[in-house]
Steps between C-alpha positions, in 0.01 A plus 500: 500500500132525580169318527196536282167369624177487302238716664237447238535401140547868402765605752803368681639611836873580507723436803872567529748232594435558872126457461408870517199599289594727203163544332329317220526466127228446243542233233577787260811566708382834646606535863324662797769550769406450862353819651436652156127518561507584869770763533473836333879531488672169460850395401620199308851379566745406227502143638121475466507623142783266410310207658193588289709511181671170587166331565368616165809362325466171686135480393617570144288814475610790283755722672695777323874463491692743722622809317827683559364851554732795504411816693623821337452836666250700298651807341436807709365301796656428836286213622343341189645211300396346172501121490610330180528129431790311347376596150494870585119512506316710755389280791376762746609781735604531864486808722653540841248616760584591859530142625401287201554450133187540289497295181295490184483258211567596134139628471551727802267289716592531868624163622558619855788582726818322610607593851857520626508135606379390157138410582238572236199711588273426198256755365319284251142613547265683730271206568692284748250215453629465145866534588699249296863495396591344168825326417591793270456753780693286750790443264505872413531586872796259533665647191450858624633412843819366345534808275466750787748319724772687311348847554445495878 
């Protein structure tokens, strides 16, 4: 599945099953994907996000359960969907841009973009030195990706 190596007592390096570096995680579980701090525009693959979630589960850290999100076209809109969870509660929104889907959480915080091949382009803060992805954000991306697969 992957390899986790202790870098210091506060962080752990993450490698995929082939030995490719995927970033590092703090003991809190927050993840800094490779290239997050160096590249202005970076993408995170679905496989990398799933590896991160799996590692957190293996380490018995808190990870939200996947939600079955449903995307419903917003009334009066052509390219905007409302996301609701299995209980019918608002989970967020998705809009179709020229080449990407832009998605927001239930508080209308921009989570980033999902491109046509499914990669996540996070927009989680202006200061790249503090770029971290939480388990909640990662699982939300996976849930949204699954929800929009039916509207492409």
